[in-house]
PADONU-418730 format. One record per residue (C-alpha): x, y, z; residue in three letters; residue number from 1. Coordinates in Angstrom, 3 decimals. Example, Ala and Ser with C-alpha at 12.3 -4.5 7.8 and 13.67 -1.06 7.14 Angstrom:
// residues 2
+----------+----------+----------+-----+-----+
:       xx :       yy :       zz :  aa :   i :
+----------+----------+----------+-----+-----+
:   12.300 :   -4.500 :    7.800 : Ala :   1 :
:   13.670 :   -1.060 :    7.140 : Ser :   2 :
+----------+----------+----------+-----+-----+
***
This chain:
// residues 316
+----------+----------+----------+-----+-----+
:       xx :       yy :       zz :  aa :   i :
+----------+----------+----------+-----+-----+
:   94.401 :  105.114 :   70.621 : Met :   1 :
:   93.281 :  101.481 :   70.710 : Arg :   2 :
:   94.087 :   99.279 :   73.712 : Val :   3 :
:   92.660 :   95.771 :   74.137 : Ser :   4 :
:   90.195 :   96.414 :   71.337 : Gly :   5 :
:   88.888 :   99.680 :   72.820 : Gln :   6 :
:   89.507 :  103.243 :   71.737 : Ile :   7 :
:   90.744 :  105.417 :   74.567 : Leu :   8 :
:   89.742 :  109.054 :   74.652 : Glu :   9 :
:   92.103 :  111.809 :   75.700 : Ser :  10 :
:   92.186 :  112.901 :   78.418 : Pro :  11 :
:   90.784 :  110.068 :   80.592 : Pro :  12 :
:   87.743 :  110.882 :   82.691 : Ser :  13 :
:   86.049 :  109.439 :   85.759 : Leu :  14 :
:   83.163 :  108.318 :   83.573 : Gln :  15 :
:   85.592 :  106.450 :   81.308 : Ala :  16 :
:   87.258 :  104.809 :   84.306 : Phe :  17 :
:   83.918 :  103.509 :   85.612 : Leu :  18 :
:   82.493 :  102.417 :   82.261 : Ala :  19 :
:   82.291 :   98.653 :   81.582 : Pro :  20 :
:   85.343 :   97.394 :   79.705 : Ala :  21 :
:   85.247 :   95.002 :   76.778 : Asp :  22 :
:   87.856 :   92.514 :   78.026 : Ile :  23 :
:   88.370 :   89.322 :   75.962 : Pro :  24 :
:   89.021 :   87.151 :   79.026 : Leu :  25 :
:   88.162 :   88.904 :   82.330 : Pro :  26 :
:   90.112 :   86.506 :   84.539 : Val :  27 :
:   90.024 :   88.369 :   87.838 : Leu :  28 :
:   86.393 :   89.573 :   87.548 : Pro :  29 :
:   85.404 :   85.939 :   86.983 : Ile :  30 :
:   87.475 :   84.847 :   89.991 : Val :  31 :
:   85.831 :   87.584 :   92.085 : Ala :  32 :
:   82.375 :   86.381 :   91.061 : Gly :  33 :
:   83.159 :   82.742 :   91.857 : Ile :  34 :
:   84.610 :   83.647 :   95.260 : Leu :  35 :
:   81.569 :   85.773 :   96.128 : Ala :  36 :
:   79.132 :   82.994 :   95.168 : Val :  37 :
:   81.041 :   80.305 :   97.099 : Leu :  38 :
:   81.283 :   82.514 :  100.173 : Tyr :  39 :
:   77.573 :   83.325 :  100.083 : Leu :  40 :
:   76.695 :   79.641 :   99.698 : Val :  41 :
:   78.752 :   78.832 :  102.790 : Gly :  42 :
:   77.316 :   81.683 :  104.860 : Ala :  43 :
:   73.735 :   80.870 :  103.878 : Ile :  44 :
:   74.336 :   77.205 :  104.688 : Arg :  45 :
:   75.321 :   78.173 :  108.244 : Leu :  46 :
:   72.459 :   80.632 :  108.670 : Trp :  47 :
:   69.816 :   78.157 :  107.460 : Thr :  48 :
:   71.140 :   75.577 :  109.952 : Arg :  49 :
:   70.795 :   78.053 :  112.801 : Gly :  50 :
:   74.544 :   78.525 :  113.221 : Arg :  51 :
:   75.975 :   81.991 :  113.702 : Arg :  52 :
:   78.210 :   83.672 :  111.157 : Trp :  53 :
:   79.074 :   87.388 :  111.489 : Pro :  54 :
:   77.323 :   89.591 :  108.942 : Val :  55 :
:   80.182 :   92.094 :  109.046 : Trp :  56 :
:   82.622 :   89.407 :  107.867 : Arg :  57 :
:   80.293 :   88.570 :  104.991 : Thr :  58 :
:   80.006 :   92.227 :  103.999 : Val :  59 :
:   83.791 :   92.639 :  104.191 : Ser :  60 :
:   84.490 :   89.672 :  101.925 : Phe :  61 :
:   81.841 :   90.649 :   99.389 : Leu :  62 :
:   83.160 :   94.227 :   99.286 : Leu :  63 :
:   86.594 :   92.801 :   98.530 : Gly :  64 :
:   85.144 :   90.774 :   95.654 : Cys :  65 :
:   83.297 :   93.808 :   94.276 : Val :  66 :
:   86.429 :   95.954 :   94.465 : Leu :  67 :
:   88.485 :   93.228 :   92.791 : Leu :  68 :
:   85.979 :   92.934 :   89.940 : Ala :  69 :
:   85.727 :   96.723 :   89.549 : Ala :  70 :
:   89.442 :   97.494 :   89.433 : Val :  71 :
:   90.091 :   94.746 :   86.874 : Thr :  72 :
:   86.835 :   94.741 :   84.912 : Gly :  73 :
:   85.861 :   98.378 :   84.354 : Leu :  74 :
:   87.439 :  101.059 :   82.195 : Gly :  75 :
:   90.237 :  101.495 :   84.721 : Val :  76 :
:   91.579 :   98.151 :   83.501 : Glu :  77 :
:   91.892 :   99.472 :   79.948 : Thr :  78 :
:   93.570 :  102.690 :   81.042 : Tyr :  79 :
:   95.830 :  100.644 :   83.301 : Gly :  80 :
:   97.440 :   99.278 :   80.144 : Gln :  81 :
:   98.202 :  102.781 :   78.872 : Ala :  82 :
:   99.051 :  104.902 :   81.928 : Leu :  83 :
:  101.522 :  103.894 :   84.619 : Val :  84 :
:   99.618 :  106.021 :   87.148 : Ser :  85 :
:   96.446 :  103.982 :   86.600 : Val :  86 :
:   98.499 :  100.802 :   86.647 : Phe :  87 :
:   99.928 :  101.877 :   90.016 : Met :  88 :
:   96.403 :  102.552 :   91.284 : Phe :  89 :
:   95.442 :   99.017 :   90.277 : Gln :  90 :
:   98.518 :   97.564 :   91.954 : Gln :  91 :
:   97.941 :   99.402 :   95.220 : Leu :  92 :
:   94.281 :   98.403 :   95.252 : Thr :  93 :
:   95.051 :   94.759 :   94.524 : Leu :  94 :
:   97.814 :   94.583 :   97.131 : Met :  95 :
:   96.537 :   96.834 :   99.915 : Met :  96 :
:   92.783 :   97.346 :   99.628 : Met :  97 :
:   91.348 :   94.057 :   98.372 : Val :  98 :
:   93.364 :   91.591 :  100.544 : Pro :  99 :
:   92.378 :   93.069 :  103.955 : Pro : 100 :
:   88.708 :   92.969 :  102.969 : Leu : 101 :
:   88.991 :   89.344 :  101.850 : Leu : 102 :
:   91.070 :   88.223 :  104.841 : Val : 103 :
:   88.791 :   89.898 :  107.401 : Leu : 104 :
:   85.981 :   87.810 :  105.918 : Gly : 105 :
:   87.673 :   84.705 :  107.450 : Ser : 106 :
:   87.016 :   82.495 :  104.407 : Pro : 107 :
:   89.117 :   79.674 :  105.873 : Gly : 108 :
:   86.974 :   79.409 :  108.990 : Thr : 109 :
:   83.814 :   79.560 :  106.892 : Leu : 110 :
:   85.178 :   76.771 :  104.683 : Leu : 111 :
:   85.831 :   74.524 :  107.680 : Leu : 112 :
:   82.427 :   75.203 :  109.254 : Arg : 113 :
:   80.201 :   75.123 :  106.179 : Ala : 114 :
:   81.731 :   72.300 :  104.114 : Thr : 115 :
:   79.873 :   68.968 :  104.456 : Pro : 116 :
:   81.830 :   66.175 :  106.134 : His : 117 :
:   80.841 :   63.611 :  103.503 : His : 118 :
:   81.319 :   63.071 :   99.784 : Gly : 119 :
:   83.293 :   65.729 :   97.944 : Ala : 120 :
:   83.182 :   67.958 :  101.020 : Gly : 121 :
:   85.268 :   65.437 :  102.934 : Arg : 122 :
:   87.952 :   65.611 :  100.250 : Leu : 123 :
:   87.941 :   69.419 :  100.458 : Val : 124 :
:   88.337 :   69.349 :  104.241 : Leu : 125 :
:   91.120 :   66.774 :  104.030 : Thr : 126 :
:   92.982 :   68.946 :  101.526 : Ala : 127 :
:   92.463 :   72.044 :  103.691 : Ala : 128 :
:   93.784 :   70.343 :  106.835 : His : 129 :
:   96.715 :   68.933 :  104.884 : Gly : 130 :
:   97.604 :   72.380 :  103.607 : Ala : 131 :
:   97.492 :   73.806 :  107.133 : Leu : 132 :
:   99.965 :   71.194 :  108.363 : Arg : 133 :
:  102.340 :   71.421 :  105.396 : Ser : 134 :
:  105.834 :   72.933 :  105.846 : Pro : 135 :
:  105.329 :   74.851 :  102.577 : Ala : 136 :
:  102.345 :   76.751 :  104.008 : Ala : 137 :
:  104.285 :   77.550 :  107.165 : Lys : 138 :
:  107.177 :   78.940 :  105.128 : Trp : 139 :
:  105.163 :   80.903 :  102.571 : Ile : 140 :
:  103.227 :   82.722 :  105.314 : Leu : 141 :
:  106.363 :   83.626 :  107.274 : Ser : 142 :
:  107.944 :   87.096 :  107.023 : Pro : 143 :
:  110.971 :   85.450 :  105.375 : Trp : 144 :
:  108.803 :   84.864 :  102.298 : Ala : 145 :
:  106.125 :   87.567 :  102.405 : Thr : 146 :
:  108.383 :   90.602 :  102.953 : Val : 147 :
:  110.805 :   89.797 :  100.059 : Pro : 148 :
:  107.805 :   89.105 :   97.832 : Leu : 149 :
:  106.342 :   92.466 :   98.790 : Tyr : 150 :
:  109.688 :   94.134 :   98.092 : Leu : 151 :
:  109.904 :   92.550 :   94.645 : Phe : 152 :
:  106.368 :   93.669 :   93.784 : Ala : 153 :
:  107.564 :   97.279 :   93.998 : Phe : 154 :
:  111.333 :   97.545 :   93.671 : Tyr : 155 :
:  111.955 :   94.462 :   91.535 : Gly : 156 :
:  109.110 :   95.108 :   89.118 : Ile : 157 :
:  109.968 :   98.744 :   88.442 : Tyr : 158 :
:  113.678 :   99.141 :   89.162 : Leu : 159 :
:  114.997 :   95.831 :   87.840 : Ala : 160 :
:  113.154 :   96.077 :   84.494 : Gly : 161 :
:  110.869 :   93.122 :   85.209 : Ala : 162 :
:  107.738 :   95.118 :   84.343 : Ala : 163 :
:  108.740 :   95.688 :   80.706 : Asp : 164 :
:  109.697 :   92.024 :   80.274 : Ala : 165 :
:  106.408 :   90.755 :   81.717 : Ile : 166 :
:  104.176 :   93.322 :   80.004 : Leu : 167 :
:  105.691 :   92.333 :   76.641 : Ala : 168 :
:  104.304 :   88.810 :   77.062 : Leu : 169 :
:  100.758 :   87.833 :   76.007 : Pro : 170 :
:   98.598 :   88.233 :   79.079 : Gly : 171 :
:  101.473 :   89.900 :   80.919 : Gly : 172 :
:   99.273 :   92.659 :   82.343 : His : 173 :
:   96.833 :   90.157 :   83.845 : Val : 174 :
:   99.729 :   88.037 :   85.128 : Ala : 175 :
:  101.085 :   91.035 :   87.029 : Leu : 176 :
:   97.649 :   91.750 :   88.487 : Glu : 177 :
:   97.335 :   88.155 :   89.697 : Val : 178 :
:  100.823 :   88.380 :   91.184 : Gly : 179 :
:   99.990 :   91.637 :   92.965 : Phe : 180 :
:   96.829 :   90.137 :   94.449 : Leu : 181 :
:   98.604 :   86.989 :   95.651 : Leu : 182 :
:  101.458 :   89.000 :   97.160 : Ala : 183 :
:   98.980 :   91.190 :   99.010 : Gly : 184 :
:   96.960 :   88.247 :  100.304 : Val : 185 :
:  100.035 :   86.339 :  101.494 : Leu : 186 :
:  101.327 :   89.434 :  103.290 : Phe : 187 :
:   97.968 :   90.246 :  104.887 : Thr : 188 :
:   97.000 :   86.780 :  106.153 : Ile : 189 :
:   99.556 :   86.540 :  109.015 : Pro : 190 :
:   98.698 :   90.095 :  110.104 : Ile : 191 :
:   94.895 :   90.217 :  110.030 : Leu : 192 :
:   93.586 :   86.668 :  109.700 : Ser : 193 :
:   91.573 :   84.985 :  112.453 : Ser : 194 :
:   91.529 :   81.716 :  110.512 : Asp : 195 :
:   93.489 :   78.635 :  111.633 : Pro : 196 :
:   97.065 :   79.150 :  110.401 : Leu : 197 :
:  100.182 :   76.954 :  110.310 : Pro : 198 :
:  102.108 :   79.794 :  111.958 : Val : 199 :
:  100.777 :   82.715 :  113.961 : Arg : 200 :
:  102.708 :   85.917 :  114.579 : Leu : 201 :
:  102.620 :   87.768 :  117.884 : Gly : 202 :
:  101.017 :   91.180 :  118.003 : His : 203 :
:  104.387 :   92.903 :  118.159 : Gly : 204 :
:  105.618 :   91.073 :  115.045 : Ala : 205 :
:  102.428 :   92.001 :  113.200 : Arg : 206 :
:  102.833 :   95.676 :  114.051 : Ala : 207 :
:  106.482 :   95.529 :  112.966 : Leu : 208 :
:  105.512 :   93.991 :  109.610 : Asp : 209 :
:  102.972 :   96.745 :  108.991 : Val : 210 :
:  105.527 :   99.441 :  109.888 : Phe : 211 :
:  108.083 :   97.873 :  107.536 : Ala : 212 :
:  105.568 :   97.653 :  104.692 : Glu : 213 :
:  104.557 :  101.292 :  105.153 : Ala : 214 :
:  108.160 :  102.471 :  105.051 : Ala : 215 :
:  108.978 :  100.350 :  102.000 : Leu : 216 :
:  106.257 :  101.612 :   99.705 : His : 217 :
:  106.371 :  105.181 :  101.044 : Ala : 218 :
:  110.061 :  105.396 :  100.161 : Phe : 219 :
:  109.285 :  103.811 :   96.803 : Phe : 220 :
:  106.633 :  106.449 :   96.136 : Gly : 221 :
:  109.030 :  109.274 :   96.961 : Val : 222 :
:  111.640 :  107.684 :   94.689 : Phe : 223 :
:  109.174 :  107.605 :   91.780 : Leu : 224 :
:  108.189 :  111.218 :   92.339 : Met : 225 :
:  111.838 :  112.323 :   92.275 : Met : 226 :
:  112.993 :  110.101 :   89.393 : Ala : 227 :
:  114.115 :  112.041 :   86.316 : Ser : 228 :
:  114.083 :  109.042 :   83.952 : Thr : 229 :
:  111.366 :  106.676 :   82.763 : Ile : 230 :
:  111.419 :  103.379 :   84.659 : Leu : 231 :
:  108.838 :  101.417 :   82.628 : Val : 232 :
:  109.216 :  101.988 :   78.888 : Gly : 233 :
:  106.086 :  100.010 :   77.974 : Ser : 234 :
:  103.863 :  102.930 :   79.008 : Phe : 235 :
:  105.703 :  105.683 :   77.104 : Val : 236 :
:  104.059 :  105.320 :   73.668 : Ala : 237 :
:  100.435 :  104.895 :   74.863 : Pro : 238 :
:  100.845 :  107.720 :   77.390 : Thr : 239 :
:  102.154 :  110.102 :   74.736 : Glu : 240 :
:   99.333 :  109.046 :   72.407 : Ala : 241 :
:   96.898 :  110.303 :   75.037 : Leu : 242 :
:   98.689 :  113.651 :   75.091 : Gly : 243 :
:  100.168 :  113.114 :   78.563 : Ile : 244 :
:  103.802 :  113.552 :   79.575 : Asp : 245 :
:  105.120 :  110.075 :   80.566 : Pro : 246 :
:  107.435 :  111.481 :   83.238 : Leu : 247 :
:  104.629 :  113.512 :   84.804 : Ala : 248 :
:  102.413 :  110.435 :   84.773 : Asp : 249 :
:  105.173 :  108.429 :   86.461 : Gln : 250 :
:  105.463 :  111.110 :   89.144 : Gln : 251 :
:  101.709 :  110.877 :   89.659 : Leu : 252 :
:  102.141 :  107.121 :   90.138 : Ala : 253 :
:  104.724 :  107.848 :   92.822 : Gly : 254 :
:  102.366 :  110.275 :   94.537 : Ala : 255 :
:   99.698 :  107.560 :   94.605 : Leu : 256 :
:  102.130 :  105.063 :   96.136 : Ala : 257 :
:  103.052 :  107.602 :   98.797 : Trp : 258 :
:   99.521 :  108.820 :   99.609 : Ser : 259 :
:   96.830 :  106.364 :   98.523 : Tyr : 260 :
:   99.011 :  103.447 :   99.596 : Gly : 261 :
:   99.399 :  104.756 :  103.144 : Glu : 262 :
:   95.697 :  104.865 :  104.076 : Ala : 263 :
:   95.141 :  101.063 :  104.181 : Pro : 264 :
:   98.401 :  100.664 :  106.104 : Thr : 265 :
:   97.276 :  103.090 :  108.800 : Val : 266 :
:   93.940 :  101.283 :  109.121 : Leu : 267 :
:   95.703 :   97.913 :  109.358 : Met : 268 :
:   97.996 :   99.259 :  112.059 : Leu : 269 :
:   95.056 :  100.625 :  114.050 : Ile : 270 :
:   93.313 :   97.250 :  113.781 : Tyr : 271 :
:   96.444 :   95.358 :  114.899 : Val : 272 :
:   97.006 :   97.689 :  117.860 : Met : 273 :
:   93.330 :   97.382 :  118.852 : His : 274 :
:   93.549 :   93.583 :  118.841 : Arg : 275 :
:   96.791 :   93.767 :  120.823 : Trp : 276 :
:   95.114 :   95.950 :  123.448 : Phe : 277 :
:   92.071 :   93.663 :  123.653 : Arg : 278 :
:   94.287 :   90.599 :  123.983 : Ser : 279 :
:   96.335 :   92.113 :  126.814 : Asp : 280 :
:   93.179 :   93.345 :  128.557 : Thr : 281 :
:   91.540 :   89.909 :  128.332 : Ala : 282 :
:   94.717 :   88.212 :  129.595 : Arg : 283 :
:   94.961 :   90.590 :  132.560 : Ala : 284 :
:   91.275 :   90.071 :  133.407 : Ala : 285 :
:   91.704 :   86.296 :  133.264 : Ala : 286 :
:   94.732 :   86.509 :  135.559 : Ala : 287 :
:   92.743 :   88.612 :  138.032 : Asp : 288 :
:   89.867 :   86.121 :  138.054 : Arg : 289 :
:   92.286 :   83.243 :  138.616 : Tyr : 290 :
:   93.954 :   85.135 :  141.456 : Ala : 291 :
:   90.570 :   85.822 :  143.068 : Asp : 292 :
:   89.760 :   82.109 :  143.110 : Val : 293 :
:   93.152 :   80.457 :  143.628 : His : 294 :
:   95.210 :   83.300 :  145.042 : Gly : 295 :
:   98.460 :   84.726 :  143.795 : Asn : 296 :
:  101.479 :   82.771 :  145.028 : Ala : 297 :
:  103.957 :   85.592 :  144.501 : Asp : 298 :
:  101.710 :   88.176 :  146.139 : Leu : 299 :
:  100.891 :   85.855 :  149.051 : Asp : 300 :
:  104.582 :   85.141 :  149.591 : Ser : 301 :
:  105.398 :   88.841 :  149.555 : Tyr : 302 :
:  102.604 :   89.615 :  152.028 : Asn : 303 :
:  103.855 :   86.839 :  154.308 : Ala : 304 :
:  107.348 :   88.320 :  154.135 : Tyr : 305 :
:  106.037 :   91.740 :  155.121 : Leu : 306 :
:  104.037 :   90.202 :  157.965 : Lys : 307 :
:  107.085 :   88.357 :  159.293 : Asn : 308 :
:  109.147 :   91.520 :  158.975 : Leu : 309 :
:  106.589 :   93.424 :  161.037 : Gly : 310 :
:  106.597 :   90.660 :  163.678 : Thr : 311 :
:  110.389 :   90.856 :  164.040 : His : 312 :
:  110.217 :   94.644 :  164.439 : Asp : 313 :
:  107.698 :   94.323 :  167.302 : Arg : 314 :
:  109.825 :   91.699 :  168.996 : Asp : 315 :
:  112.702 :   94.141 :  169.126 : Arg : 316 :
+----------+----------+----------+-----+-----+
***
């Protein structure tokens, strides 16, 4: 069977998934390459000027770029146009694996620190600061926008028939991939980002968002595994041409959403809880240091009350 100019073998193999794909216009691999180069230029600029920039953040961002290029530029991209299970793997990777790696790289902070304050760099910084102060940025990063977008990426795409309509368009597959990546990034930024943001969630709200996201796609995965009808008709013909039962492949997609999709969520939750613990510990330590120097008014008042109470008892 021929997909995107390539002949797919049946059944698919790991070697075929990892083989380079002949894609006419590899949009996302190109974007991944540009992002990696720009990030490295910024990090190297800081390092050569003697300014610190964490190596682990650089590694995280570059791993995200590599994963983005691999999942959209290797053979898995071709099979993702024929099998809904592979398409689901791409979606989960683009929404739940790539965004945390990119966001933990703190590209916004790197942009503000490494961009020159003259010439074109000044224009870039002005645009970045303007975006941070804009009401649109504050709204789009709020749970009122990110959670419904995340819901639509699963329930709307598959249950409302949007997938078939979009996949029927020229470039529809790539458009969905771009949408998945953007939805994942917008959802992840308020939860994991250390960059300057127009709105910043508390640790409790972040943990609640992660819990909600885990429940949403876990339930969706179970629903796919139990469904007795085909939800995305665009994959039926190519799946059958590969000698695979479309319903069984759809159930495999549900199993991926329920299992593979949960691992990044658990890691995100652990990271959020760790930051919450560190924040509370640092706040308590700061309060103790302040009390050691300036005293604690409430504690001093209580001690004075006890002292006066003891004095009255002796007088009796």
